[in-house]
C-alpha positions in Angstrom: 32.6 -89.0 -130.4 34.6 -90.2 -127.4 33.4 -93.4 -125.6 30.9 -92.8 -122.8 29.9 -89.2 -123.9 26.1 -89.0 -123.6 23.7 -87.0 -125.8 22.9 -84.8 -122.8 26.6 -84.0 -122.3 27.0 -83.1 -126.0 24.0 -80.7 -125.8 25.4 -79.2 -122.6 28.8 -78.6 -124.2 27.1 -77.1 -127.3 25.1 -74.8 -125.1 28.3 -73.7 -123.3 29.9 -72.9 -126.6 26.9 -70.8 -127.7 26.9 -68.9 -124.5 30.6 -68.3 -124.7 30.2 -67.2 -128.4 27.5 -64.8 -127.3 29.8 -63.4 -124.7 32.5 -62.7 -127.3 29.9 -61.2 -129.6 28.7 -58.7 -126.9 32.3 -57.8 -126.1 33.0 -57.2 -129.8 30.0 -54.9 -129.9 31.4 -52.9 -127.0 34.8 -52.7 -128.6 33.2 -51.6 -131.9 31.4 -48.7 -130.1 34.7 -47.6 -128.7 36.4 -48.0 -132.1 38.7 -50.7 -130.8 38.6 -52.5 -134.1 41.4 -54.9 -133.6 40.0 -56.2 -130.3 36.6 -56.5 -131.9 38.0 -58.6 -134.7 39.6 -61.0 -132.2 36.4 -61.3 -130.3 34.4 -62.1 -133.4 37.1 -64.7 -134.5 36.6 -66.4 -131.1 32.8 -66.2 -131.5 32.9 -67.8 -135.0 35.2 -70.5 -133.8 32.8 -71.4 -131.0 29.6 -71.1 -133.0 30.5 -71.3 -136.8 26.8 -71.7 -137.7 25.9 -68.2 -136.6 25.6 -66.2 -139.8 25.3 -62.9 -138.0 28.8 -63.3 -136.6 30.1 -63.8 -140.1 28.4 -60.7 -141.3 29.5 -58.6 -138.4 33.0 -59.8 -138.8 32.9 -58.5 -142.4 31.7 -55.1 -141.1 34.6 -55.0 -138.7 37.0 -55.7 -141.5 35.4 -52.9 -143.5 35.9 -50.4 -140.6 39.4 -51.7 -140.1 40.2 -50.8 -143.7 40.5 -54.4 -144.9 38.1 -54.3 -147.8 39.1 -57.6 -149.5 38.5 -59.5 -146.3 35.3 -57.6 -145.6 33.9 -58.6 -149.0 34.9 -62.2 -148.5 32.9 -62.5 -145.2 30.0 -60.4 -146.4 29.6 -62.7 -149.5 29.9 -65.7 -147.2 27.1 -64.4 -145.0 24.9 -63.8 -148.1 25.6 -67.3 -149.4 24.3 -68.7 -146.1 21.4 -66.3 -145.8 20.6 -65.0 -149.4 17.3 -63.4 -148.4 18.8 -61.1 -145.8 18.4 -57.7 -147.3 20.7 -56.0 -144.7 23.6 -58.3 -145.7 23.1 -57.4 -149.4 22.8 -53.7 -148.6 26.0 -53.6 -146.7 27.9 -55.4 -149.5 26.6 -52.5 -151.7 27.9 -49.9 -149.3 31.3 -51.7 -149.3 31.3 -51.5 -153.2 30.4 -47.8 -153.0 33.4 -47.1 -150.8 35.6 -49.0 -153.1 34.1 -46.8 -156.0 32.7 -49.9 -157.7 29.5 -48.0 -158.5 28.0 -50.6 -160.9 28.3 -53.4 -158.3 27.1 -51.0 -155.6 24.0 -50.1 -157.6 23.2 -53.8 -158.3 23.5 -54.7 -154.6 21.3 -51.8 -153.5 18.7 -52.7 -156.1 18.7 -56.3 -154.9 18.3 -55.2 -151.3 15.2 -53.2 -152.3 13.8 -56.2 -154.0 14.2 -58.1 -150.8 12.7 -55.3 -148.7 10.8 -52.9 -151.0 9.4 -50.8 -148.0 12.8 -49.8 -146.7 12.9 -46.0 -147.3 16.5 -45.8 -146.3 17.6 -48.2 -149.0 15.7 -46.2 -151.6 17.2 -42.9 -150.3 20.8 -44.3 -150.6 20.2 -45.7 -154.0 18.9 -42.3 -155.0 22.2 -40.8 -153.7 24.1 -43.3 -155.8 22.1 -42.5 -158.9 22.6 -38.8 -158.2 26.4 -39.3 -157.9 26.4 -41.0 -161.3 24.3 -38.1 -162.8 21.3 -40.2 -163.4 18.7 -37.6 -162.6 15.5 -39.5 -163.5 16.3 -42.6 -161.5 17.6 -40.5 -158.6 14.4 -38.5 -158.5 12.3 -41.7 -158.6 14.1 -43.2 -155.7 13.9 -40.0 -153.6 10.2 -39.7 -154.3 9.6 -43.3 -153.3 11.5 -42.8 -150.1 9.4 -39.8 -149.3 6.2 -41.7 -150.0 7.2 -44.3 -147.5 8.3 -41.6 -144.9 6.7 -38.3 -145.8 7.9 -36.4 -142.7 11.6 -37.4 -142.9 13.5 -34.2 -143.3 16.6 -35.8 -144.6 14.7 -37.5 -147.5 12.9 -34.2 -148.4 16.2 -32.3 -148.3 17.9 -34.9 -150.5 15.3 -34.4 -153.2 15.6 -30.6 -152.8 19.4 -30.9 -153.3 18.9 -32.9 -156.5 16.6 -30.2 -157.9 19.0 -27.5 -156.8 21.9 -29.3 -158.5 19.9 -29.3 -161.8 18.8 -25.6 -161.3 15.2 -26.5 -160.7 15.1 -23.8 -158.0 11.3 -23.6 -157.4 11.0 -27.4 -156.9 14.1 -27.3 -154.7 12.7 -24.5 -152.5 9.4 -26.4 -152.0 11.3 -29.5 -150.6 13.8 -27.4 -148.6 10.9 -25.6 -146.9 9.3 -28.9 -146.0 12.6 -30.2 -144.6 13.0 -27.1 -142.5 9.4 -27.5 -141.3 10.2 -30.9 -139.8 13.7 -29.9 -138.7 13.6 -26.2 -138.0 17.0 -26.1 -136.1 19.0 -28.1 -138.6 21.7 -25.6 -139.9 22.3 -27.7 -143.1 18.7 -27.7 -144.2 18.4 -23.9 -143.4 21.6 -23.2 -145.3 20.3 -25.1 -148.4 17.0 -23.1 -148.1 19.0 -19.9 -147.9 21.0 -20.8 -151.0 18.0 -21.5 -153.1 16.3 -18.3 -151.9 19.5 -16.4 -152.9 19.5 -18.1 -156.3 15.9 -17.1 -156.9 16.7 -13.5 -156.1 14.6 -13.7 -152.9 17.2 -11.7 -150.9 15.0 -10.8 -148.0 14.2 -14.5 -147.3 17.8 -15.5 -148.0 19.0 -12.9 -145.5 16.6 -14.3 -142.9 17.7 -17.9 -143.4 21.4 -17.1 -143.5 21.1 -15.2 -140.2 19.4 -18.2 -138.6 22.2 -20.5 -139.9 24.8 -18.3 -138.4 23.0 -18.3 -135.0 23.0 -22.1 -135.1 26.4 -22.6 -136.7 28.7 -19.6 -135.9 31.7 -21.2 -137.7 29.9 -21.4 -141.1 32.3 -19.3 -143.2 30.3 -19.6 -146.5 27.3 -18.3 -144.7 29.2 -15.3 -143.5 30.4 -14.6 -147.0 26.8 -14.6 -148.4 25.7 -12.2 -145.6 28.6 -9.9 -146.4 27.6 -9.9 -150.0 23.9 -9.2 -149.2 24.9 -6.4 -146.8 27.1 -4.9 -149.5 24.4 -5.1 -152.0 21.9 -3.3 -149.7 24.4 -0.7 -148.4 25.6 0.6 -151.7 22.1 0.8 -153.2 21.0 3.0 -150.3 18.8 0.3 -148.6 20.3 1.0 -145.2 17.5 -0.6 -143.1 17.9 -3.8 -145.1 21.7 -3.7 -144.7 21.4 -3.4 -140.9 20.0 -7.0 -140.5 22.9 -8.9 -142.0 25.4 -6.5 -140.6 24.1 -6.9 -137.1 24.3 -10.7 -137.4 27.9 -10.5 -138.7 28.9 -8.0 -136.0 27.5 -10.2 -133.3 29.4 -13.1 -134.8 32.6 -11.1 -134.2 33.3 -9.6 -137.6 34.9 -6.2 -136.9 34.4 -4.8 -140.4 30.7 -5.5 -140.1 30.6 -3.4 -136.9 32.1 -0.4 -138.6 29.7 -0.7 -141.5 26.8 -1.2 -139.2 27.5 2.2 -137.6 27.6 3.7 -141.0 24.3 2.1 -142.0 22.5 3.5 -138.9 24.1 6.9 -139.6 23.0 7.0 -143.2 19.5 5.7 -142.4 19.1 8.4 -139.7 20.3 11.1 -142.1 17.8 9.9 -144.7 14.9 10.0 -142.2 16.1 13.4 -140.9 16.0 14.8 -144.5 12.4 13.6 -144.7 11.7 15.4 -141.4 10.7 12.1 -139.7 12.3 13.2 -136.5 10.5 10.7 -134.2 11.7 7.8 -136.4 15.2 9.1 -136.1 15.0 9.2 -132.3 13.4 5.7 -132.2 16.1 4.3 -134.5 19.1 5.6 -132.6 17.6 5.2 -129.1 15.5 2.1 -129.3 16.1 0.0 -132.4 19.9 0.3 -132.3 21.4 -2.6 -130.2 22.7 -1.4 -126.9 26.1 -2.9 -127.6 26.6 -0.6 -130.6 28.0 2.7 -129.5 27.2 5.9 -131.4 30.1 8.0 -132.7 30.1 11.8 -132.5 28.4 12.4 -135.9 25.5 10.1 -135.0 25.2 11.7 -131.6 24.8 15.0 -133.4 22.1 13.6 -135.7 20.2 12.3 -132.6 20.5 15.6 -130.9 19.3 17.5 -134.0 16.3 15.1 -134.3 15.4 15.5 -130.7 15.5 19.3 -130.9 13.4 19.4 -134.1 10.9 16.9 -132.7 10.6 19.0 -129.5 10.0 22.1 -131.6 7.5 20.4 -133.8 5.6 19.1 -130.7 5.5 22.6 -129.2 4.1 24.0 -132.5 1.4 21.3 -132.6 0.4 22.1 -129.0 0.2 25.8 -129.8 -1.9 25.2 -132.8 -4.3 22.9 -130.9 -4.7 25.6 -128.3 -5.6 28.0 -131.1 -8.1 25.4 -132.4 -6.5 25.9 -135.8 -5.0 22.5 -136.5 -4.6 21.5 -140.1 -5.5 17.8 -140.4 -2.6 17.3 -142.8 -0.1 18.9 -140.5 0.7 15.6 -138.7 2.4 14.3 -141.7 5.9 15.6 -142.5 5.6 19.3 -143.5 7.8 18.9 -146.5 9.1 15.7 -148.2 12.6 16.0 -149.5 13.0 13.4 -152.2 16.7 13.8 -152.7 18.9 10.8 -152.0 21.1 10.9 -148.9 24.8 10.9 -149.3 26.2 7.5 -148.5 28.9 7.8 -145.8 31.0 4.6 -145.7 33.4 3.9 -142.9 37.1 4.9 -143.2 38.2 1.5 -144.6 35.5 1.3 -147.3 38.0 -0.1 -149.9 39.0 -2.8 -147.5 35.3 -3.8 -147.1 34.7 -4.0 -150.8 37.8 -6.1 -151.3 36.7 -8.5 -148.6 33.4 -9.2 -150.5 34.1 -11.9 -153.0 31.7 -13.4 -155.5 30.1 -16.4 -153.9 29.4 -19.6 -155.7 26.5 -21.7 -154.3 27.8 -24.5 -152.3 26.6 -27.9 -153.7 28.6 -30.1 -151.3 25.3 -30.9 -149.5 24.4 -33.4 -152.2 27.5 -35.5 -151.7 26.9 -39.1 -150.6 28.1 -40.2 -147.2 27.2 -43.6 -145.8 27.6 -44.2 -142.1 
């Protein structure tokens, strides 16, 4: 201490250093948000120089090193922060995340377990440890961690979806569906959760539900190519089995999303459905189908125009017959149903490029990438 320097002066200088260190700390945070990592590192170096007793600066500097792809230096400073404050669960947790990114899974697991010991009610820690166990194919421990995270936060859609993904991965489809449904209940517009729900519905053979969910996914995420492929396969399955009304739903979604082949097949589906109804003498249904149910942007071709005209003419004739019979007071109560039901199957009329459509439908394998671990 220099001669004549008072205790008050020393405290004043220390206070100035703390304020200056805090200034650098705030600036580093701003640089970090803007991903200016090198500037953030320099600010933290100044902050630590001015106030070396501040453990949080040491920890944050380790995080900056991690984001700057300097893992060895990051581990050095994170360990230093833990040595100065061993009861800080966040410091231990972040060291675990560092080890995960370095693929040191054994060390990562040990750190995450220790962070949970220090803070057993942190659902996020349990969720991430569950992901790590899942990655290492340790089903029982992953399930246990996910369940505990849900117990602590039962309305968290992410936690519910994680457990659903674990069950899906191990082909426990009914359990997976239960948790995916709950996840979607709390996050109804999340395309990832809806996609996972659609996948498990498809795997269970619940094609009507799968179609509904895939269509919703495509509305929320028009660039989802795997979703398009599943809808194409469902449309193909319905179309070639003669279930034209069921085929219309996925085909409309695909056509609205810009898939030209779907538009061609959609016209064929409407045409075949109209022909089937016409064969059953359900003339009013044909008219409603082609005039009301069909989307306005889908234009009829000449064959479908002819079907519509035929249905209109026969419906008009039928109505006149009914009126005449009413006037004669000789109406048969059963006459209002179709006069004759033709049970023969309608001929399926595909579009011109049917072979091209079939070639475009590939066998889809359920996507399991949603269970991969990503720490942010």
